N, C-alpha and C positions, 0 to 999 in steps of 0.2 A: 504494500499500500504506499502510496506517495505521502510525503510528510504534510502536504496541504491539499485540501479539497480545491482550493482556488488561490492563486497568487496574482495580484495586479502589480505590474513592474513598470514604473516610470511612466504612467499614462498621463497624457495631456489631451485636452480637448477645448477647442475655442468655437465661439459663435460670433460671426461678424466682427472678428478681431478681439472680442472680449474673452479672456481666459476663464473658462468654467472650472477647468482642472489643470494643475500644474504639477507634472512629474509625481503623481500620487502612487504611493505603494501601499499594499494591503495584503496580508496573509491570513487565511482562515484554515484551521486544522479540523479533521474529522471530529464531530461531536462538539465543537467549540461554540460557546454562546459569546458572540462578539458584538459589541455596541459600536455602531457608526453614529456619531454625533456631530452636530453643527447647527448654526442658525439657519433660518430660511434664506435661501440664496447662497449658501456656503459651497454648494456643489454636490451635496449628498445624492440628490435625484439624478443628477447627470452621471454620477459614478454607478448608481444602480443600473441606469439605462445602458451604460457601457458593458457591464458585467452580463447583463441579460441579452445583449446583442441588438438593442434598439438603436444605439449610437455606435459608430465606428471611431475609435480613438484616432487622433492625429499623430500621436507617437505612443510608443510603449507596446506592451504585450499583456495578454490575459492567459495564464496557465491553469489548465484543468488537469489535475493528476500528474502534474510535471510536464505536460505537453503544452508548449507555447503557441498561442494564436495572435497574429497581429490584427485580425478581424474575425469577429464571432457574429454569426447570424442568430436570431432567436431560437431557431430549431436546434443549432449546435449547442446553445446554452442549456436548452431543456434536456438534450441527449446526454449533456455532461452533469446533469443532476441539479441544475439551477431552477428554482421555482420562485417567483416573486408574488407576494400578497400585498397589493396596493391598498391605500386607505379606503377606497370604495370597494374593495374586495373583488371587483370585476365579475360579479354574479349577475344572473338574469332574474330580476325581481318577479317577472311575470311567469316564470317557469317554476316547476316543483323542485324540491330538493333532489329528488331522484333524477330528474332531467338535467339539472345543473352538474351533477356528479357524473352522469353517464355520457353526456354529449361529447366531451373531448375524446374519449376512448372510442366511441362509435365513429367519429370523424376520422381519427387517426387510422382506424381499421378500414376505412373507406366503405363502410356499409351503407346500403342504399335503402334498406327496409328496416322499420322499427320493429324490435321484438321486445315487448314490455317486460316479459320475464327476465330477459337478459339485462335490461335496463336496471330492474330491481336488484338483481344479483350483484351487478357492479356497484350500485349505490350501497348495499348492505356491506359489501367488502370494505368499501371506502370508509364508511363511518365506524366500522369496527376497529379500524386501525388506531383510533384515538378514544374508543369506548364512548362515542358520541350518541347519545340518545335523542333522537329527533323523528318527527312524523315525516316519512320520506314523501308523502303525497301533499305536504303543506307547500303553498306558494312561498318562495324565498322572501318576497316582499313583505310577508306577514311576520317574519321572524324578528327577534330582538338583534341588536347590533352584534352582541356577543356570539349568538347562534350563527349569524351570517358569516362571521369570521371563521367559526369552526367548520362551516361548509367549505369555505376557501382552503382551510388547511387540510381537510380530508381530501379535497380534489388534488391539492399540490402533491400529497403523498402517494397518489396513485401512479405517478410517473417516475418511480425509482429516485426520489429526491435525495440528493446528498447535501444540499444547501438551500435552506428556505430564507428568503429575505422578507422580513416583515417591516413594512413602511409605516411608522407611527401607529403601531397596532393597538395601543391602549387609549387613543385620544377620546373615544366615546364610551369607554367602559367604566363601570363602577369598580371599587376596590375588590369586591368579592369576585367579579368577573376577571379582573386582572390576575387575581391569585390563581384562579382555575386555568387561565392562559399560561401562567408560569409553570404550572404542574405539567401541562402538555409539552412545553419547551424542554423541561427537565427530562421527560420521558423521550423525546426525540434524541436528546443528548445521549441517553443511556443506549439508544440504538445506533449511535454513530452518526446521526444526522446533524449537521451544523446549522445554526441560526445566526443570521446577521440581523440584529435588533436595531432598528433605526429609530432614534428617539432623543428628545432633549429634556425628558422628565427625570430630574436628578434622583429622587427617591426610588424610582423604578429601576433605572439603569444600574445603580449601585447594588440593588438587590439581586439582580439576575445575571449581570455580565461578568465574564471571566477575563475579558481584555477589552481595551478601548482604542478606538481610532477616532480622533477629533479633527475636523476639517474646518478651516476658516479661510474664506476668499479663495476657495479652490486648491488650497495647499494643506497637507497634513501637518498639524502643529503638535500633535501628541500621539504616541503610539505606546501604550503603557498597561500595566496591571492595575486593578482597583486599589491595591494597597499603596500605589504610588500617587493617588489622587485623593482630594477631599472636595467638598462643595465649592470651596472658594477657588481652588485651582481649576476645577472643572468649568466653573462659570468664566474664569479668565481666559482659559483656552478657547472656549466657545466664542467669546465676544471681543477679547482683547481689552476688556474693561474690568476694573476691580470693584466689587460690590460689597458693601458692609451689610451684613444681616442685622436687622434691628426690628423691635416691636413698635407698632404704632402706639404712641402715648398721648394722642389728642385728647382734649378735655371736652366732655359733653356740656352743652349749655344747661343752666339751671332754670331756663324759661319752660313754660309748658311744652310738651312733646310736639314736634313738627308733624309727626305721624303716630297714631295710636290705634291698635286693634284691640277690641274688647269682645271676648267670646265669639270671634268670627268663625263662620263655618261655610263649607261648600259641600253639598251632597256628592259623595263619591271621591271627594278630594281631601278634606281635612275638616276637623271640628274643634270648637272651643279654644281657638287660638287667641292668646292675648299677649301683647308686648307694646312697648313704647320706644320710639326712636327720637332722639334729640338732635338739634343742630350741633354740628361739630363732631358727630359720633359716626363711627363705621360699625354696623351691626352685622355679624355673621350669622347665616342660617345654613346648617349642614345636615346630612342624613343621607341614607342610601336612596337609590332610585326607587320610587314608589312610596317615599315617605311623606309625600304631600308638598314638598318644598316648591316644585314648579307650579303646582296649581295655586299655591299661596301667592307666588310672585305674580302670576297672571291675574289673579283677583285684585291684588293691590294696584295693578295697573289698568283695571277696568275691562280686561278681555274676558273675564268671567265675572258673574254677578253673585255676590255672596247671598246665601239664603238664611243666614243666622248671624247675629251679633251686630256690632257697631264698628264703623271706621271713621276716625276723626283725623282731619288735616288742620294743623295750626289751631287746635282746641275747638274746632267746629265739626259737627257730624256731617259726612258727605255720603252721597248715594251715587256711586259710580255707575253710570248707565252704558259705559263704553270707553274705549281708548281716548276719545276726544275729551270726554269729561275728566278723565285722569290728567291729561296734559293741561287742561285749563285749571286744574287743582294744583298744578306745580310739580307733577310727578313725571319723571322720565324712566324709560326702561331699556336696558341693553339685553337683547334676547340671547338664549342659550345657543341657537344656530345662526350665526351671522350671515351664512351663505343663503339660506332660504327664508329667514325671517327678518334679517337686519339690513340687507343691502339690495340695490338694484345693480347687479354686477356688471351689466352691459352699459349702464349709464356712467357718466363721468363722476370723478371724485367730488367735484364741486356740486353737481346736482344732488348727490347722496347726502352731502353735508347740510344743504339748505332745505331739503325736502320737508323737514319737520316744522319749518317756519315760513312755508310757502306763502301763507296769507299775508304775512307781514312784508314780504318782498315783492308783492304783486300790486301793481298800480291800479288806479281807479278804473281803468278800461279793461282790467284782467290781464294785462301784459306784465311779464317779469321785468324788474328793474336790473338790467344786466350789470351795471356798475356796482350796485349794492351787493349782488350775488357774488361777483368776483372778490369784492372786498371781504365779505363775510367768509367765503371759502378760503381765501388767502390767510385770513386771521387764524383760522383753526388749523390749517396746514402747518403754519409756523408755531402756533401754541402747543400742539401735540406732536410736533416733529414728524409729521407724515412724510415718509421718504418718497417724494415724487418730483420729477423735473417740471411737471405741468399738471395742475389741478383739472385740466380738461381731459386727461387721460382716463380710460375706463377703470372702474374699481377692481375689475378682475385682473388687472396688470400688476397688482400690488401683492406683497406677501400676506400671510395670515395676520401677522402682527399689525401691519399697517392698515389692513382691512378693518381690524377691530378698533383701531384708532379713529377711523372714519365713522363707525357706528357711535363711538363715544362722543365724537365731535357733533354728530347729528342731534344728540340729546342735550349736550351742554349749550348748544346754540339756542335752545328754548328757555335757558336760564331757569332750570328747575330748582325747587327747594329740596326735593327728595329725588335721589337717583337709586334705582334698583338695578343690579347687575347680576344676571343669572349665567354663571360659568364665565366670568369676564376674561379669563386667559386661556380658555381651552384651545389647544392647537396653536399657541403662541410661543415663540422662542424665548430663551432666558432674557435676552436684552430687552426685547419689547415688554415682556412680563414685568420686569423691574420698573421700566418707564411708566407703564400703566399704573402700577401700585404707587409710584411716587406722585402721579397725577391725582389719584384718588385721595391720598393723604393730604395733598395740598388743598384739594377741594373741601375736604372736611375741616381743615385749618381755617378756611375762609367762611365756614358756617353751613355748609351744606350737610344734610342728613343722608347717609349712604347705607344701603343694604347690600351685601355681597352674599349670594347664594351659590355654594360650590361644595364639592367633595374633595377639593385640593387642600389637604391638611395644612401644609406650610403656609399657604395663602391665607387661610382664615386666622391661624395663630399669629402671623406676623402683622396682619393689617387691620385687626378688628379690636375694639374695646371690649366687646362681649360676643359670645357665640351661642346661639340657640340650637339645640340638637332636636331634630324632628324624627319621629318614628310612627308609623301607622296613622299618619295624618294628625298627630298631636305634638305639641312642644313638650318633650319629656325632660329636658334639663337646661339650665343656663350654665355656661362654662366660662371661667376666667382664663383668657389666653396667657396671662402673665404667670400663672401657676400650674399650667397644663402642658405636658410634653406632647410631641407628635405621637409617640407610641400609645400614650393614654387615650388621646382623642381618637385614634384609629380603633382602639379596643372598644371605646364606647359607641362609636359609629356602627361597628360591625356586630355588636352584641345583640343577640336575639331576644334577650329578656326584656320585659316591658318596664322594669324599674331599674334606674341607674343610681348608684350611690356615688355621691361626690363629696 
């Protein structure tokens, strides 16, 4: 057996004169769990596409089992055991699990007629490889994100995989689902199948990875063991910047709450929820998927109408009849999924920023004031450091971190008293994450009341005055971030019992 499943030797790749990769080297051994890390735009995706045969390198070679290739086709990559599971999993949502699993095999065998018994046999063998219990007749589009990922993994293992590349595999997973994924990765390791784990989530990569390759601006800046890294070094290699980890110490106002829920309830979502949010405070709300946290967020923003309890804004009872009434009450909301809920991806950055204040920028005859629009967009591009040469560029031309800044700018432009953020840094790299946190802390310091809803444990502990833990649609405990460790909060979130002792 060769020493490496794959070896990348001095690979370079440019696009229109811009270096995406510069003499990159990478070695992965059989059964190794290897982390490839880097900020958005660092070159990670380009390297994955070179390895999988989508791109041809300008220089360098790819070795499979010790045999060098100057050019690799996708078929050659697959024949050499490379399987890539992208963030969207590349599954057919309108087909069944069985059809998704059997289709590639049927096409590879050039079969012209469908044999449903054979389809089921292929699918049963595929899911059995990872002991995945799933209804083979279910449409993939109806499955959870975690189960869609397991379909993709099952399919990858059908083709004699030696290396499975997982591109940001935990972005939309809960902690419990991440733990289940890691058990599968460890099982693959025991079978000699290597995993290239592409991520920038510090707590996860340190938990699972046996070796790190970190890329910045297309170059490898670190190739090391976990014992040679800590969080500070990892962040520096990723960004070239040094961050000081500190807890938010903002002081909440002694005035009446800017937002108060009293016995708030939503049938099928949550019940008897009571809390107060003050100016200058960042309140965290956390809990597992299904805890009621998202339903609560959407109710506070008027997307759902509470059917029990009372909601007060600045000490006055409000009845939110929809999103418009929430905005008028001074509430802004950054949604969980920026791509489908927060942005018009094909529209310009400027259009996305000003859309929430369109009425204020529209003249008497209904026409947009172009000068004011440009000025407003330019202000927020500068204020939030949105990395774009031109606000007229489409929102889909930016990285995830910059797209999230657009969504944040859109709501800040409405000058809200209360800002609710659901998963504010999901899929955002370390540098952008730090900048967004700094922005939120600055806004709180200026008197805004902020709610962060997330299962990112370091995020809530470092940025919140208080943290509310939800389970089963109820607030189960209030946690002091200053006296709670990450391990303690993780245990509290995942605990199945209905009572938490603090």
